N, C-alpha and C positions, 0 to 999 in steps of 0.2 A: 320246564316243567312238559313230560312228556304226554302226548296225545295217542291215544288209541286208534287203531285202522278204526276204517267200515267196509263193510261190505261194500264192493265196486270200484273201492281206491287200489290204483296202481300200489304193488306190497313193494315196499323199500327194497333192492338191493344191497346184498351182502358177499363178502367173502374170507371166510375163517378157518381158521385152521383145524382138520378134526382129530380125534385122537390118537394117528398117526403122526400128524403135523405136516400131510398133506391138505394143502387149501381146498375150499370145497365153497361154490358160489351158488347163490340163485340160480344165477341162470344157466347152471348144470344142469336145474329142473327146464329147460322150456318144455315148452309143450306135452307137461305133465303135469297130474295134480299132488301137490307136495303139500303137508302135516308138517308145521314147524311148528315144535313147542319150546315153551320156557322154561326152563324147571330151575328151582335156586341153588342145588349141590347135591352134586354125584353121592352116593351109596349114604346117604340119609332114609331114615325111615320110608315118608312121604314123595320122595323122589326116586327111592326103589320099586314102588308101588306102580307108579304111573310109568316109568321106566319096561319093566315086566310086563304089565300090560300091554304099552302098544308091541313089546316082543311075543305077545303072546299072539298077539290082532296081527301080525304085519304079515303073512301070507292070507288073511282075509281085506285088508285094506290095499296090498297089491295085487289082489284081483280084482277089487274093484277099481283099480285104478290111481290109486294114493301112495307116493312113496312120502319116508317118514323121516324127519330133519329133528335130536334135539341140540338145544342150544343152553347153555351155562356158563355162568365165569370161572367155572375151572379149569387148569389148564390141562395140555394137553396128554400129560401125563398121569393124571389124575384122573381123566375121562380114560385112557386106556386102560387102567386098570379096573374101572366101574364096567365098563363094557368085556374085559374080559372074566371079571366074579357072577356076571350076570348073562352071559352069554347074548350082549344086544349086542345086532348084527348090523341094524342102519346106524347112519351117519351121526356123530356125536361132535358137536360143534364149539369151540373155546370159543368166549367172548370174554375176555379177562376186562376188559374196560368198561363194556356193559355197554359200548354203542351201539351196538346192532338191537338191544333188548330196549334199549329208550327210544329208538327209531322207529320200534316195532309195540310201542306201545306198554310193552314187558317189564315194567322197569318203575318203580314208586315208592310212594310213603305205603306201608306196612306195620303193623302189628305183632312182634314174636315175642310168645312166652310175659304177654304185655309190655312189651317195650316198643316201643315207637321205634322205628328206624326208616330205612332206603335199600330198598333191593326189589330182586329179582320176584314179579308176583306171576306168579302160575295160570302161564298166558297157552290157549293154542290158536294159530290164525291158519284158516285153511287156503292156498294162493291155486288159481285153475290154472293152465297152459297157458293164458297170454299175459300172465305176471298177475292178475284182478285177486283181490281177498275176495274166496266166495264164502269164508266164517271166520270171525272174529269172537274168541270166546276170552271173559279174562278173569283172574281172581277163581279159576276153576278149583273144587277141589282133588288131589289125588287118587282118590280111591272112589271109582264109577266111573273116572272123567270117560274115558277108552270108551268104555260101554256105552256110554250115552252119546260118544261125538258118532260112532259106527254107524249108532240108529238116525241119529241126524242126515248121516253121508247117502243113506243109502235111499231116503225120503227126498236126496237134493237132484 
């Protein structure tokens, strides 16, 4: 059973391949705030909406001191096509066996089109510069989530 992360908890480390095959680790962001978001499948409608919302908000998030990383079970080649098709300039990481998603509480039971299954739970975790969870949102809606997140980050 996957356990969701809680505010103040140390975020589990990870090292995953990005869309170019380069390894990206949580430790690469030491001393920085990082928004780690989990999404089910590249280039699907909801995931594209969310990814493009992060893209469109990237300058303001970066200016506020936040980096963004997206994680899905897609292969690096699929992530590369997704990034190219939608001009996504932040790292997209491949968690093919959903090990990281499981450790971060973003893998579990869900219902899609009336079917019960296990999969990625659309989730966003903000990690502070000390590697601790500053915010953890699970089962978020793709549409409007980034605007809500930005508003909440401004008040932190």
